[in-house]
Structures are given as structure tokens and as C-alpha cells.
LUMKE-861838 format. One record per residue (C-alpha): chain; y, z, x; residue in one letter. Coordinates in nm, 4 decimals. Example, Ala and Ser with C-alpha at 12.3 -4.5 7.8 and 13.67 -1.06 7.14 Angstrom:
2
<cadena=A	Y=-0.4500	Z=0.7800	X=1.2300	residuo=a>
<cadena=A	Y=-0.1060	Z=0.7140	X=1.3670	residuo=s>
REM end
This chain:
240
<cadena=A	Y=1.1422	Z=-1.0894	X=-1.5311	residuo=x>
<cadena=A	Y=1.1509	Z=-0.7901	X=-1.7583	residuo=x>
<cadena=A	Y=0.8909	Z=-0.5155	X=-1.7620	residuo=x>
<cadena=A	Y=0.6587	Z=-0.5033	X=-2.0508	residuo=x>
<cadena=A	Y=0.7278	Z=-0.1802	X=-2.2573	residuo=x>
<cadena=A	Y=0.3528	Z=-0.0708	X=-2.2415	residuo=x>
<cadena=A	Y=0.3625	Z=-0.0314	X=-1.8680	residuo=x>
<cadena=A	Y=0.6607	Z=0.1900	X=-1.8445	residuo=x>
<cadena=A	Y=0.4902	Z=0.5198	X=-1.9253	residuo=x>
<cadena=A	Y=0.2486	Z=0.4850	X=-1.6353	residuo=x>
<cadena=A	Y=0.5181	Z=0.3507	X=-1.4032	residuo=x>
<cadena=A	Y=0.7611	Z=0.6553	X=-1.4808	residuo=x>
<cadena=A	Y=0.4577	Z=0.8993	X=-1.4379	residuo=x>
<cadena=A	Y=0.3536	Z=0.7476	X=-1.1029	residuo=x>
<cadena=A	Y=0.7191	Z=0.7437	X=-0.9902	residuo=x>
<cadena=A	Y=0.7508	Z=1.1183	X=-1.0749	residuo=x>
<cadena=A	Y=0.4330	Z=1.1956	X=-0.8900	residuo=x>
<cadena=A	Y=0.5607	Z=1.0367	X=-0.5530	residuo=x>
<cadena=A	Y=0.9046	Z=1.1717	X=-0.6028	residuo=x>
<cadena=A	Y=0.7606	Z=1.5269	X=-0.6099	residuo=x>
<cadena=A	Y=0.5174	Z=1.4854	X=-0.3147	residuo=x>
<cadena=A	Y=0.7377	Z=1.2902	X=-0.0750	residuo=x>
<cadena=A	Y=0.8323	Z=1.5752	X=0.1485	residuo=x>
<cadena=A	Y=0.4746	Z=1.6497	X=0.2319	residuo=x>
<cadena=A	Y=0.3242	Z=1.2956	X=0.1740	residuo=x>
<cadena=A	Y=0.2588	Z=1.2305	X=0.5529	residuo=x>
<cadena=A	Y=0.1093	Z=1.5645	X=0.6270	residuo=x>
<cadena=A	Y=-0.1133	Z=1.5460	X=0.3240	residuo=x>
<cadena=A	Y=-0.2255	Z=1.1980	X=0.4106	residuo=x>
<cadena=A	Y=-0.3430	Z=1.3279	X=0.7552	residuo=x>
<cadena=A	Y=-0.5244	Z=1.6159	X=0.5977	residuo=x>
<cadena=A	Y=-0.6852	Z=1.4466	X=0.3044	residuo=x>
<cadena=A	Y=-0.7953	Z=1.1331	X=0.4919	residuo=x>
<cadena=A	Y=-0.8939	Z=1.3457	X=0.8158	residuo=x>
<cadena=A	Y=-0.6413	Z=1.1032	X=0.9963	residuo=x>
<cadena=A	Y=-0.8661	Z=0.8052	X=0.9110	residuo=x>
<cadena=A	Y=-0.5542	Z=0.6264	X=0.7610	residuo=x>
<cadena=A	Y=-0.4226	Z=0.5773	X=1.1131	residuo=x>
<cadena=A	Y=-0.7331	Z=0.4194	X=1.2297	residuo=x>
<cadena=A	Y=-0.7426	Z=0.1848	X=0.9182	residuo=x>
<cadena=A	Y=-0.3742	Z=0.0816	X=0.9785	residuo=x>
<cadena=A	Y=-0.4553	Z=0.0188	X=1.3502	residuo=x>
<cadena=A	Y=-0.7595	Z=-0.2035	X=1.2486	residuo=x>
<cadena=A	Y=-0.5310	Z=-0.3898	X=0.9878	residuo=x>
<cadena=A	Y=-0.2539	Z=-0.4592	X=1.2530	residuo=x>
<cadena=A	Y=-0.5099	Z=-0.5938	X=1.4715	residuo=x>
<cadena=A	Y=-0.6438	Z=-0.8381	X=1.2014	residuo=x>
<cadena=A	Y=-0.2898	Z=-0.9310	X=1.1050	residuo=x>
<cadena=A	Y=-0.1918	Z=-1.0289	X=1.4767	residuo=x>
<cadena=A	Y=0.1832	Z=-1.0103	X=1.3896	residuo=x>
<cadena=A	Y=0.3718	Z=-1.2458	X=1.6099	residuo=x>
<cadena=A	Y=0.6925	Z=-1.1726	X=1.7759	residuo=x>
<cadena=A	Y=1.0083	Z=-1.2568	X=1.5775	residuo=x>
<cadena=A	Y=0.8205	Z=-1.2987	X=1.2424	residuo=x>
<cadena=A	Y=0.9407	Z=-1.1623	X=0.9233	residuo=x>
<cadena=A	Y=0.7529	Z=-0.9296	X=0.6771	residuo=x>
<cadena=A	Y=0.7856	Z=-0.7459	X=0.3473	residuo=x>
<cadena=A	Y=0.5983	Z=-0.4121	X=0.3016	residuo=x>
<cadena=A	Y=0.5598	Z=-0.3509	X=-0.0686	residuo=x>
<cadena=A	Y=0.5137	Z=0.0001	X=-0.1953	residuo=x>
<cadena=A	Y=0.6362	Z=0.1075	X=0.1605	residuo=x>
<cadena=A	Y=0.6540	Z=0.4675	X=0.0888	residuo=x>
<cadena=A	Y=0.7505	Z=0.6756	X=0.3955	residuo=x>
<cadena=A	Y=0.7373	Z=0.3497	X=0.6147	residuo=x>
<cadena=A	Y=0.4682	Z=0.4200	X=0.8551	residuo=x>
<cadena=A	Y=0.3234	Z=0.0712	X=0.8255	residuo=x>
<cadena=A	Y=0.6780	Z=-0.0767	X=0.7907	residuo=x>
<cadena=A	Y=0.7388	Z=0.0631	X=1.1349	residuo=x>
<cadena=A	Y=0.4083	Z=-0.0561	X=1.2868	residuo=x>
<cadena=A	Y=0.5008	Z=-0.4171	X=1.1595	residuo=x>
<cadena=A	Y=0.8478	Z=-0.3859	X=1.2945	residuo=x>
<cadena=A	Y=0.7202	Z=-0.2662	X=1.6367	residuo=x>
<cadena=A	Y=0.4797	Z=-0.5693	X=1.6545	residuo=x>
<cadena=A	Y=0.7284	Z=-0.8311	X=1.5540	residuo=x>
<cadena=A	Y=1.0045	Z=-0.6955	X=1.7782	residuo=x>
<cadena=A	Y=1.3083	Z=-0.9117	X=1.6789	residuo=x>
<cadena=A	Y=1.1936	Z=-1.0067	X=1.3262	residuo=x>
<cadena=A	Y=1.3528	Z=-0.8777	X=1.0076	residuo=x>
<cadena=A	Y=1.1314	Z=-0.6439	X=0.8107	residuo=x>
<cadena=A	Y=1.1981	Z=-0.5407	X=0.4535	residuo=x>
<cadena=A	Y=1.0507	Z=-0.2402	X=0.2779	residuo=x>
<cadena=A	Y=1.0356	Z=-0.1827	X=-0.0829	residuo=x>
<cadena=A	Y=0.9476	Z=0.1086	X=-0.3021	residuo=x>
<cadena=A	Y=1.0362	Z=0.2569	X=-0.6410	residuo=x>
<cadena=A	Y=1.0672	Z=0.6160	X=-0.5220	residuo=x>
<cadena=A	Y=1.4089	Z=0.7127	X=-0.3578	residuo=x>
<cadena=A	Y=1.2650	Z=1.0359	X=-0.2153	residuo=x>
<cadena=A	Y=0.9903	Z=0.8366	X=-0.0313	residuo=x>
<cadena=A	Y=1.2527	Z=0.5886	X=0.0953	residuo=x>
<cadena=A	Y=1.4740	Z=0.8644	X=0.2111	residuo=x>
<cadena=A	Y=1.1821	Z=1.0069	X=0.4409	residuo=x>
<cadena=A	Y=1.1207	Z=0.6563	X=0.5525	residuo=x>
<cadena=A	Y=1.4946	Z=0.5830	X=0.6290	residuo=x>
<cadena=A	Y=1.5020	Z=0.9037	X=0.8480	residuo=x>
<cadena=A	Y=1.2068	Z=0.7686	X=1.0495	residuo=x>
<cadena=A	Y=1.3589	Z=0.4190	X=1.0974	residuo=x>
<cadena=A	Y=1.6983	Z=0.5713	X=1.2100	residuo=x>
<cadena=A	Y=1.5045	Z=0.8198	X=1.4419	residuo=x>
<cadena=A	Y=1.2858	Z=0.5383	X=1.6052	residuo=x>
<cadena=A	Y=1.5914	Z=0.3126	X=1.6556	residuo=x>
<cadena=A	Y=1.4942	Z=0.0235	X=1.3978	residuo=x>
<cadena=A	Y=1.7833	Z=0.0316	X=1.1582	residuo=x>
<cadena=A	Y=1.8950	Z=-0.3038	X=1.2681	residuo=x>
<cadena=A	Y=1.5661	Z=-0.4542	X=1.1971	residuo=x>
<cadena=A	Y=1.4307	Z=-0.2884	X=0.8824	residuo=x>
<cadena=A	Y=1.6100	Z=-0.2942	X=0.5548	residuo=x>
<cadena=A	Y=1.4812	Z=-0.0672	X=0.2588	residuo=x>
<cadena=A	Y=1.5355	Z=-0.1389	X=-0.0980	residuo=x>
<cadena=A	Y=1.4428	Z=0.0613	X=-0.4090	residuo=x>
<cadena=A	Y=1.2880	Z=-0.1833	X=-0.6502	residuo=x>
<cadena=A	Y=0.9820	Z=-0.2889	X=-0.8651	residuo=x>
<cadena=A	Y=0.6682	Z=-0.4296	X=-0.7025	residuo=x>
<cadena=A	Y=0.5923	Z=-0.6307	X=-1.0132	residuo=x>
<cadena=A	Y=0.9426	Z=-0.8122	X=-0.9979	residuo=x>
<cadena=A	Y=1.0180	Z=-0.8521	X=-0.6318	residuo=x>
<cadena=A	Y=1.4000	Z=-0.9309	X=-0.5697	residuo=x>
<cadena=A	Y=1.3290	Z=-1.1947	X=-0.3067	residuo=x>
<cadena=A	Y=1.3237	Z=-1.5685	X=-0.3192	residuo=x>
<cadena=A	Y=1.0055	Z=-1.7729	X=-0.3020	residuo=x>
<cadena=A	Y=0.8522	Z=-1.8459	X=0.0493	residuo=x>
<cadena=A	Y=1.0554	Z=-1.5857	X=0.2198	residuo=x>
<cadena=A	Y=0.8113	Z=-1.3952	X=0.4618	residuo=x>
<cadena=A	Y=0.5516	Z=-1.4602	X=0.7142	residuo=x>
<cadena=A	Y=0.3599	Z=-1.1518	X=0.6060	residuo=x>
<cadena=A	Y=0.3614	Z=-0.9564	X=0.2806	residuo=x>
<cadena=A	Y=0.1719	Z=-0.6198	X=0.2759	residuo=x>
<cadena=A	Y=0.0890	Z=-0.3379	X=0.0496	residuo=x>
<cadena=A	Y=-0.0683	Z=-0.0112	X=0.1817	residuo=x>
<cadena=A	Y=-0.2313	Z=0.2468	X=-0.0615	residuo=x>
<cadena=A	Y=0.0017	Z=0.1337	X=-0.3441	residuo=x>
<cadena=A	Y=-0.1876	Z=-0.1364	X=-0.5391	residuo=x>
<cadena=A	Y=-0.4128	Z=0.1113	X=-0.7417	residuo=x>
<cadena=A	Y=-0.0921	Z=0.2904	X=-0.8657	residuo=x>
<cadena=A	Y=0.1007	Z=-0.0097	X=-1.0142	residuo=x>
<cadena=A	Y=0.0735	Z=-0.0883	X=-1.3880	residuo=x>
<cadena=A	Y=-0.0314	Z=-0.4403	X=-1.3269	residuo=x>
<cadena=A	Y=-0.2138	Z=-0.5260	X=-0.9968	residuo=x>
<cadena=A	Y=-0.2501	Z=-0.8894	X=-1.0786	residuo=x>
<cadena=A	Y=0.1183	Z=-0.9281	X=-1.1392	residuo=x>
<cadena=A	Y=0.1959	Z=-0.7409	X=-0.8031	residuo=x>
<cadena=A	Y=-0.0343	Z=-0.9815	X=-0.6100	residuo=x>
<cadena=A	Y=0.1124	Z=-1.2867	X=-0.7877	residuo=x>
<cadena=A	Y=0.4573	Z=-1.1628	X=-0.6778	residuo=x>
<cadena=A	Y=0.3457	Z=-1.1092	X=-0.3263	residuo=x>
<cadena=A	Y=0.1906	Z=-1.4610	X=-0.3222	residuo=x>
<cadena=A	Y=0.5086	Z=-1.6073	X=-0.4494	residuo=x>
<cadena=A	Y=0.7342	Z=-1.4497	X=-0.1876	residuo=x>
<cadena=A	Y=0.5169	Z=-1.5190	X=0.1247	residuo=x>
<cadena=A	Y=0.5660	Z=-1.8523	X=0.3074	residuo=x>
<cadena=A	Y=0.3100	Z=-2.1270	X=0.2921	residuo=x>
<cadena=A	Y=0.0575	Z=-2.0309	X=0.5630	residuo=x>
<cadena=A	Y=0.1739	Z=-1.6787	X=0.5531	residuo=x>
<cadena=A	Y=-0.0591	Z=-1.3783	X=0.5105	residuo=x>
<cadena=A	Y=-0.0831	Z=-1.1440	X=0.2092	residuo=x>
<cadena=A	Y=-0.2446	Z=-0.8115	X=0.3074	residuo=x>
<cadena=A	Y=-0.3604	Z=-0.5086	X=0.1138	residuo=x>
<cadena=A	Y=-0.5082	Z=-0.1836	X=0.2565	residuo=x>
<cadena=A	Y=-0.6233	Z=0.0432	X=-0.0029	residuo=x>
<cadena=A	Y=-0.8855	Z=0.3112	X=-0.1042	residuo=x>
<cadena=A	Y=-1.1996	Z=0.1594	X=-0.2439	residuo=x>
<cadena=A	Y=-1.5317	Z=0.2534	X=-0.3677	residuo=x>
<cadena=A	Y=-1.8268	Z=0.3156	X=-0.1472	residuo=x>
<cadena=A	Y=-2.1800	Z=0.1875	X=-0.2842	residuo=x>
<cadena=A	Y=-2.4128	Z=0.3497	X=-0.0433	residuo=x>
<cadena=A	Y=-2.5889	Z=0.6713	X=-0.1545	residuo=x>
<cadena=A	Y=-2.5972	Z=0.9661	X=-0.0770	residuo=x>
<cadena=A	Y=-2.2525	Z=0.9081	X=0.0863	residuo=x>
<cadena=A	Y=-2.1165	Z=0.7699	X=-0.2402	residuo=x>
<cadena=A	Y=-2.1948	Z=1.0929	X=-0.4201	residuo=x>
<cadena=A	Y=-2.0476	Z=1.3158	X=-0.1532	residuo=x>
<cadena=A	Y=-1.7368	Z=1.1135	X=-0.1462	residuo=x>
<cadena=A	Y=-1.6672	Z=1.1280	X=-0.5122	residuo=x>
<cadena=A	Y=-1.7287	Z=1.5011	X=-0.5206	residuo=x>
<cadena=A	Y=-1.4659	Z=1.5444	X=-0.2364	residuo=x>
<cadena=A	Y=-1.2292	Z=1.2974	X=-0.3960	residuo=x>
<cadena=A	Y=-1.2451	Z=1.4259	X=-0.7478	residuo=x>
<cadena=A	Y=-1.2861	Z=1.8010	X=-0.6758	residuo=x>
<cadena=A	Y=-1.1748	Z=1.9117	X=-0.3372	residuo=x>
<cadena=A	Y=-0.8840	Z=1.6701	X=-0.2810	residuo=x>
<cadena=A	Y=-0.6747	Z=1.8078	X=-0.5854	residuo=x>
<cadena=A	Y=-0.7584	Z=2.1660	X=-0.4854	residuo=x>
<cadena=A	Y=-0.6348	Z=2.0942	X=-0.1378	residuo=x>
<cadena=A	Y=-0.3262	Z=1.9451	X=-0.2851	residuo=x>
<cadena=A	Y=-0.2567	Z=2.2479	X=-0.4900	residuo=x>
<cadena=A	Y=-0.3236	Z=2.4918	X=-0.1954	residuo=x>
<cadena=A	Y=-0.1252	Z=2.3088	X=0.0704	residuo=x>
<cadena=A	Y=0.1472	Z=2.0953	X=-0.0992	residuo=x>
<cadena=A	Y=0.1538	Z=2.3204	X=-0.4235	residuo=x>
<cadena=A	Y=0.0957	Z=2.0150	X=-0.6431	residuo=x>
<cadena=A	Y=-0.2310	Z=2.0002	X=-0.8269	residuo=x>
<cadena=A	Y=-0.1642	Z=1.7603	X=-1.1029	residuo=x>
<cadena=A	Y=0.0003	Z=1.5081	X=-0.8710	residuo=x>
<cadena=A	Y=-0.2945	Z=1.5061	X=-0.6329	residuo=x>
<cadena=A	Y=-0.5333	Z=1.4909	X=-0.9282	residuo=x>
<cadena=A	Y=-0.3808	Z=1.1710	X=-1.0151	residuo=x>
<cadena=A	Y=-0.4925	Z=1.0064	X=-0.6762	residuo=x>
<cadena=A	Y=-0.8680	Z=1.0200	X=-0.7637	residuo=x>
<cadena=A	Y=-0.7938	Z=0.9305	X=-1.1231	residuo=x>
<cadena=A	Y=-0.6083	Z=0.6162	X=-1.0080	residuo=x>
<cadena=A	Y=-0.9131	Z=0.4959	X=-0.8360	residuo=x>
<cadena=A	Y=-1.1332	Z=0.4984	X=-1.1493	residuo=x>
<cadena=A	Y=-1.0343	Z=0.1657	X=-1.2935	residuo=x>
<cadena=A	Y=-0.9459	Z=0.0097	X=-0.9722	residuo=x>
<cadena=A	Y=-1.1568	Z=-0.3002	X=-0.8806	residuo=x>
<cadena=A	Y=-1.4157	Z=-0.2713	X=-0.6044	residuo=x>
<cadena=A	Y=-1.3978	Z=-0.4677	X=-0.2834	residuo=x>
<cadena=A	Y=-1.5627	Z=-0.7846	X=-0.4035	residuo=x>
<cadena=A	Y=-1.3692	Z=-0.7678	X=-0.7413	residuo=x>
<cadena=A	Y=-1.0293	Z=-0.7421	X=-0.5539	residuo=x>
<cadena=A	Y=-1.1274	Z=-1.0267	X=-0.3219	residuo=x>
<cadena=A	Y=-1.1823	Z=-1.2535	X=-0.6336	residuo=x>
<cadena=A	Y=-0.8516	Z=-1.1479	X=-0.7839	residuo=x>
<cadena=A	Y=-0.6993	Z=-1.2559	X=-0.4481	residuo=x>
<cadena=A	Y=-0.8548	Z=-1.6008	X=-0.5077	residuo=x>
<cadena=A	Y=-0.7454	Z=-1.6084	X=-0.8481	residuo=x>
<cadena=A	Y=-0.3730	Z=-1.5723	X=-0.7773	residuo=x>
<cadena=A	Y=-0.3978	Z=-1.8565	X=-0.5390	residuo=x>
<cadena=A	Y=-0.4680	Z=-1.7167	X=-0.1862	residuo=x>
<cadena=A	Y=-0.7142	Z=-1.8916	X=0.0368	residuo=x>
<cadena=A	Y=-0.9346	Z=-1.7854	X=0.3276	residuo=x>
<cadena=A	Y=-0.9700	Z=-1.4354	X=0.1660	residuo=x>
<cadena=A	Y=-1.1353	Z=-1.1802	X=0.3790	residuo=x>
<cadena=A	Y=-1.2442	Z=-0.8381	X=0.2796	residuo=x>
<cadena=A	Y=-1.3417	Z=-0.5480	X=0.5227	residuo=x>
<cadena=A	Y=-1.5010	Z=-0.2253	X=0.4170	residuo=x>
<cadena=A	Y=-1.3740	Z=0.0784	X=0.6223	residuo=x>
<cadena=A	Y=-1.5288	Z=0.4045	X=0.6828	residuo=x>
<cadena=A	Y=-1.8427	Z=0.3475	X=0.4710	residuo=x>
<cadena=A	Y=-1.6449	Z=0.1663	X=0.2106	residuo=x>
<cadena=A	Y=-1.3945	Z=0.4510	X=0.1104	residuo=x>
<cadena=A	Y=-1.1146	Z=0.2063	X=0.2017	residuo=x>
<cadena=A	Y=-1.0973	Z=-0.1719	X=0.2281	residuo=x>
<cadena=A	Y=-0.8655	Z=-0.4233	X=0.3820	residuo=x>
<cadena=A	Y=-0.7980	Z=-0.7581	X=0.2019	residuo=x>
<cadena=A	Y=-0.6300	Z=-1.0496	X=0.3576	residuo=x>
<cadena=A	Y=-0.5529	Z=-1.3774	X=0.2037	residuo=x>
<cadena=A	Y=-0.3473	Z=-1.6842	X=0.3202	residuo=x>
<cadena=A	Y=-0.0994	Z=-1.8829	X=0.1137	residuo=x>
<cadena=A	Y=-0.2030	Z=-2.2479	X=0.1050	residuo=x>
<cadena=A	Y=0.0380	Z=-2.4672	X=0.3076	residuo=x>
REM end
């Protein structure tokens, strides 16, 4: 399917952001999340309970940390990673080669809104910290639902919106003011890291996103708040 013209400016801008920050993306993730993203992914993997030999697609795979975790859990299964940023994929491919997973993981540069895979292809389809950056999140979730097998799992790990005060106020002050400043000082990219808090403003909250999961045809939807609600895990199952 072709991309609507209206979404291309955002898509091109976001791609340029990740192309520029790719070399320091992993380091900045550790710094800006206080390494909490590792705990969030560990919790997610526990909930997914990836079975040996199963297949998976990691959408917006970036530098492939989650892709590798899924491959390690699956063991012999074929794992696909897709991202629109060649620079991010280059970093990810280096890790895959270094860790000895090149026979199990295949990376593709592509569009999350038009996945180049057949219907009912994967046991798991995941997206980590990428859904808030796409031009049309509903379309991406529809595509993920399309390519997962009946009975398979669609998983989204993403930043979210805390609701408890005063934590909410402190979080937004950090996210909107200090995070871009740290991006400027450490990674030498202010505008790119200013985009990250901007990308959360219009993103749905935890309950809203759970309803979108249901609306695209996923069942048994579960939503878990993480670290006071600053992140959330959403899981849905495709009807058999």
C-alpha cells in the first residue's frame, strides 16, 4: 500500500532524527532512562514467555537490543528486525555479528506502516519505543496484527503518561527541559532530543492505547504501567 503524502514530512523528519543520533543512541538511552529501559525490557520478556523455536518480528528495531533478547529466548527461531533508519540498522547488525546471531536474525530497512511480510507469518510481533514516532500508530498496529499468526502476540513497550502527582509534574519537567539539555551536552544534538518529549504530547495514554489494541482486532489485551507510569507494556493476542 502507498504512503499518504500528508505523513511524509513527519516520517522524513523522524528518520533524520534517528539517522543523526544512531551512534550514541544506546548510551543516551542508558543515561536518560537511568537504565530503567533494561528493567522494562526484562519485565516484557518475562510476560512474553518466548518459546524455543518460535519466530518473531521486531518492528522499529533500532539498534536491535530487543531483537537480540528475543533471539536468545527463541534459540533456533527465525527473527526479523525492521527499521527505516540505515544508521540504526548498521549499529544493530554489528551487535548481531558480534554476538553470533547472524544466522537467526535478518534485518530489513522498511516502513512500519506497510510491512513487507505475508499475513500470519510470526508468533510474536513487537515494537519498542517506536510507536509514538510513526505517522499513523493505528495503521502500524493494524499491520502488526495482520502479520502475526492466529493465537500470536502483539507487544508494545513504550513511554507513557504518569497520572500521579507530584510525580507527574517532576517527570514532565525532566522530560521536557532536562532531557533535551542532556542530549545537547552529551550527544551534541539538542533539537533531536527535544523531539522525544514532543513526540509524547499527542501519544495516547495507557488506557487509550489498550482500547486501540482492541479496536484493531486484538483480544485479551493487557496493559502494565512501569516505573510510576512513565512507560507501559501493552500485549494483545490475535484471535485464532
